[in-house]
C-alpha positions as CSV (number, residue, x, y, z in Angstrom):
1,M,-23.9,8.9,-1.6
2,R,-21.0,7.1,0.5
3,K,-18.6,7.5,-3.5
4,G,-19.4,11.2,-3.1
5,V,-17.9,10.8,0.5
6,L,-15.3,9.6,-0.3
7,E,-14.1,12.0,-3.2
8,Y,-14.9,14.6,0.1
9,C,-13.2,12.3,2.1
10,I,-10.3,12.3,-0.2
11,L,-9.9,15.8,-1.2
12,S,-10.1,16.6,2.4
13,I,-7.0,14.7,3.7
14,V,-5.0,15.8,0.5
15,S,-6.0,19.4,1.2
16,K,-4.5,19.7,5.2
17,N,-0.8,17.9,3.0
18,D,0.0,15.6,0.7
19,A,-0.6,12.6,1.0
20,Y,0.5,9.2,-0.1
21,A,-2.0,6.3,-1.6
22,S,-1.0,4.5,2.2
23,D,-1.3,7.3,4.0
24,I,-4.8,8.0,2.9
25,I,-6.1,4.4,3.1
26,K,-4.9,5.4,7.3
27,K,-6.7,7.7,7.6
28,L,-9.7,6.9,5.9
29,K,-9.7,3.8,8.8
30,E,-9.0,6.1,11.0
31,A,-12.6,7.3,10.8
32,K,-13.5,4.0,9.8
33,M,-14.7,4.7,6.6
34,I,-12.6,1.6,5.4
35,V,-11.2,1.0,2.0
36,V,-9.6,-1.0,0.0
37,E,-6.5,-0.2,-2.4
38,G,-9.2,-1.5,-5.1
39,T,-11.7,1.4,-4.6
40,L,-9.0,3.9,-3.9
41,Y,-6.8,3.9,-6.9
42,P,-9.6,4.6,-8.9
43,L,-11.0,7.3,-7.3
44,L,-7.4,9.6,-7.1
45,T,-6.8,9.2,-10.8
46,R,-10.8,10.5,-11.5
47,L,-10.4,13.3,-9.5
48,K,-6.3,13.4,-11.5
49,N,-7.9,13.0,-14.2
50,D,-11.0,15.9,-13.3
51,G,-8.2,18.5,-12.4
52,L,-8.8,18.4,-8.7
53,L,-6.1,16.9,-7.5
54,S,-2.0,17.0,-8.2
55,Y,1.1,13.8,-7.9
56,R,4.4,14.1,-7.3
57,W,6.9,11.1,-7.5
58,E,8.9,11.1,-4.2
59,E,12.0,9.1,-3.7
60,S,11.4,6.2,-0.9
61,T,14.2,5.1,1.6
62,Q,12.2,2.7,1.7
63,G,11.6,0.9,-2.1
64,P,10.5,2.6,-5.3
65,P,9.4,6.0,-5.9
66,R,6.3,7.4,-3.7
67,K,3.5,9.0,-5.8
68,Y,2.4,11.6,-3.2
69,Y,-0.6,13.4,-4.2
70,G,-1.9,17.5,-3.3
71,I,-4.9,19.4,-4.4
72,T,-4.8,21.6,-7.0
73,D,-6.7,25.4,-6.9
74,T,-9.5,23.2,-8.8
75,G,-9.7,21.0,-6.4
76,R,-10.0,24.1,-3.1
77,V,-13.1,25.5,-4.5
78,F,-14.5,22.0,-5.4
79,L,-13.6,21.3,-1.7
80,E,-15.3,24.2,-1.0
81,E,-18.6,23.9,-2.1
82,L,-18.9,19.9,-0.8
83,D,-18.9,21.7,1.8
84,S,-21.3,23.7,1.4
85,S,-23.2,21.0,-0.2
86,W,-21.9,19.2,3.4
87,Q,-23.4,21.2,5.7
88,E,-26.8,21.8,3.8
89,L,-27.6,17.7,4.1
90,V,-26.9,17.5,8.0
91,D,-28.4,21.7,8.3
92,A,-31.9,19.6,6.7
93,V,-30.8,16.0,8.7
94,T,-30.5,18.0,12.0
95,T,-34.2,19.9,11.0
96,I,-36.0,16.8,10.4
97,Q,-35.2,15.0,13.4
98,A,-35.6,17.9,15.4
């Protein structure tokens, strides 16, 4: 389940703005979702291979070029489906807790 949640969070992050991997890790850590690079990079690659993310290289003043990830149109549709599934899960848990 956590793997799916991480994918959902990554797509949510890049849906707002293109993001460098370190930026994604920072936002996940701020949300108390501790993720290491060894976990993030395979997920980013899989999301890209699935057509949900794209990337572009951007020159950096502080070292080598950086790879920035952005969401594709297919990724936005998938994210909307995840939003709906997430809300259904929240509603179900809320019903059980009531």
